[in-house]
C-alpha positions as CSV (number, residue, x, y, z in Angstrom):
1,X,-26.9,111.7,-102.7
2,X,-23.3,110.6,-102.3
3,X,-22.2,114.2,-101.8
4,X,-24.8,114.6,-99.1
5,X,-23.6,111.4,-97.3
6,X,-20.0,112.6,-97.5
7,X,-21.0,116.0,-96.1
8,X,-22.9,114.4,-93.2
9,X,-19.8,112.3,-92.3
10,X,-17.8,115.6,-92.1
11,X,-20.3,116.9,-89.7
12,X,-23.9,118.0,-89.7
13,X,-23.2,121.7,-89.4
14,X,-20.8,121.6,-92.4
15,X,-23.5,119.7,-94.4
16,X,-26.0,122.4,-93.6
17,X,-23.6,125.1,-94.6
18,X,-23.1,123.5,-98.0
19,X,-26.6,122.0,-98.6
20,X,-28.6,125.2,-97.8
21,X,-27.1,127.4,-100.6
22,X,-27.0,124.5,-103.1
23,X,-30.7,123.6,-102.7
24,X,-32.5,126.6,-101.1
25,X,-35.9,125.6,-102.6
26,X,-35.9,122.5,-100.5
27,X,-35.0,124.4,-97.4
28,X,-37.7,127.0,-98.0
29,X,-40.3,124.3,-98.6
30,X,-39.4,122.5,-95.4
31,X,-39.2,125.6,-93.2
32,X,-41.4,128.7,-93.1
33,X,-38.8,131.1,-91.8
34,X,-35.1,131.5,-91.6
35,X,-34.9,131.3,-87.8
36,X,-36.1,127.7,-87.4
37,X,-33.3,126.1,-89.5
38,X,-30.8,128.6,-88.0
39,X,-31.7,127.6,-84.5
40,X,-31.6,123.9,-85.6
41,X,-28.1,124.6,-87.0
42,X,-27.0,125.8,-83.5
43,X,-28.8,123.3,-81.3
44,X,-30.0,120.2,-83.1
45,X,-28.1,119.9,-86.4
46,X,-28.8,116.2,-87.1
47,X,-32.5,116.7,-86.6
48,X,-32.5,119.7,-88.9
49,X,-30.7,117.8,-91.6
50,X,-33.0,114.8,-91.3
51,X,-36.1,117.0,-91.3
52,X,-35.0,118.6,-94.6
53,X,-34.2,115.1,-96.1
54,X,-37.5,113.4,-95.1
55,X,-40.0,116.2,-95.3
56,X,-39.2,118.4,-98.4
57,X,-42.8,119.6,-98.4
58,X,-42.9,120.2,-94.6
59,X,-45.1,117.2,-94.0
60,X,-43.8,114.3,-91.8
61,X,-45.6,111.0,-92.2
62,X,-45.1,107.3,-91.5
63,X,-41.5,106.0,-91.3
64,X,-40.2,109.6,-91.4
65,X,-40.9,109.8,-87.7
66,X,-38.5,106.9,-87.1
67,X,-35.6,108.8,-88.8
68,X,-36.4,112.0,-87.0
69,X,-36.5,110.3,-83.6
70,X,-33.1,108.7,-84.4
71,X,-31.7,112.1,-85.3
72,X,-33.1,113.7,-82.2
73,X,-31.6,111.0,-79.9
74,X,-28.3,111.5,-81.6
75,X,-28.5,115.3,-81.0
76,X,-29.5,114.9,-77.4
77,X,-26.7,112.3,-76.8
78,X,-24.1,114.7,-78.3
79,X,-25.4,117.5,-76.1
80,X,-25.4,115.5,-72.8
81,X,-22.5,113.1,-73.2
82,X,-19.8,115.6,-72.6
83,X,-21.3,116.7,-69.3
84,X,-21.3,113.3,-67.8
85,X,-17.7,112.6,-68.9
86,X,-16.4,116.0,-67.7
87,X,-17.8,115.6,-64.2
88,X,-14.6,113.9,-63.1
89,X,-12.6,117.0,-63.9
90,X,-14.5,119.0,-61.2
91,X,-13.5,117.8,-57.7
92,X,-16.8,118.6,-56.0
93,X,-18.8,116.5,-58.5
94,X,-16.4,113.5,-58.6
95,X,-17.5,110.4,-56.6
């Protein structure tokens, strides 16, 4: 568990790259195909990591939804935060 937390602090994509080969049974139980976690790796890595952590059997119930929502908000914030900050670099969008 300490290794997982250390990997998550280094970055979610790095944690996925290390955790997937170390514990492939958990990843196969959480996802039916290769493409869903691969797309999660590219687009929403925190949500993918959280889903594997809270739903090892592929079933999400109870308080797991809270953790998944926090991860999704984190992913959406990381995707949208740079666009707002970068708008001042483009003269036609600056106000």
